[in-house]
N, C-alpha and C positions, 0 to 999 in steps of 0.2 A: 267722298270729296277729300282732297288733300292726300289721298293715298297714291303711292307710286304704282301705276298699272302694270309696270314691267314685271312685277313679282308673279303675275299670272301668266305671262307669255311663255316662259320656259316649260312649266308643267303642262300647259295646254298644247304646246308644240310637241312635247314628248308623247302626249296621248294621241295626237294625230299621227305622228310617226309610227307609233306602235300599231295603231289601227291599219295603217298602210302596209306595214310589214305583214300583218295577218291577212289582209285582203287588198292587194295592190290595185284592184280594179274599181275601187270605190271613188267614183267621180266626185261625190259630195265631200269626201274627206280631203281629196286633193284641193278642191276649191276652198274648203274651209280653212285648210292650212295656209293657202294663198292669202285669204283674207286676214288671218291672224298675222302673217308675216308682213302684209301691207300695213296693218295697224302698228305693228312694232317698229317698222321702218319710219313711219310717220312720227312716232314718238321720238325716235333717234334724230330725225330731221329737226324737230321742235327744240331739241337741246343744242342744235348747232353742229352736230356731228354728221358724218356722211352716211346717208341712208342707202347708198347704192347697193351694198351687199344684200341688204334685206329686200330691196326692190328686185334684184336679180333672182333671189330665192323664191319670192312670191310669183314672179313672172313664170318661172319654171313650173311651179305647182299648178298655176292656172292653165298653162300650156298642156300639161299632162292630163288635166281634167278634160280639156277640149279634144285632145287626141283620143281619149277613151269614149267621149260622147260628143261628136261634132255639133250636135243639135242642142247642146246644153247652154242655153242663153245666159244663165247666171254666171257661168265661168267666163264667157266672152265679155259680159258686162264688168265683172271683177277685174279682168285683165285690162280692159279699156280704161277703167277708172284708175287703176294702178299706173298705167302709162301716162294719163293726164297728170297725176301727181308727180310722177318722175320728170315729165317735161317741165312742170312748174319749178321743180327743184333745179333743173339744169338752167332754166331761164334766170332764176333768182341768183345763180352763181356765175352768170356771164357766159354760159355755154349755149350752144344752139339747140333749142328744144324741138326743132321741126320734125325730126325723125320720130321722136316719142309721140308728138301730137298727131302725126299722120297715122301711126300705128294704132293710137288710141281711137281715132276716128273710125278706122276700119273695124276694130273690135266692137265699138259701140254701135256702129251701123249693123254689124252682124247680130248683135244682141237684140237690137230693136226689130230686126227682120224676123229673127227666130221667136221672139217673145214680144209681139206687138203691144202686149199689156205692160211691158216694162217701161213705165213712164220715166224712170230715172235715165235710162239710155237715151230716150228721145230728148229729154231736157238737156243732157250733156251734149248731144249732137247740135242742138240749136244754140246753146250758150255754154261754150267750154269754160271749165273752171279757171 
């Protein structure tokens, strides 16, 4: 509590990147780095700075995980959640969030279809953030 969480982001991202250099086919590492980058971008957003570069990097990681394993529901959920957050950021800054929200819906629908036990995806589809 009270500790700046960003001190952990760079070392963790470096570890994920090193793992991916050694084994670029690790879908969970791509998805894990996507989650880390999403969290880092959200922290940036909370400070009032632009999270877009972090969102783009996270989206790329999730997309790579999905390319490696199209049936990987967790990556589709992660990317969908990221796109909801990104849409909210756009909305809050007077930009049109429609594209991000539509893409989020597609990802969350896919996650719910692939992993029907994924209650978070179903909830996000019913009540967007």
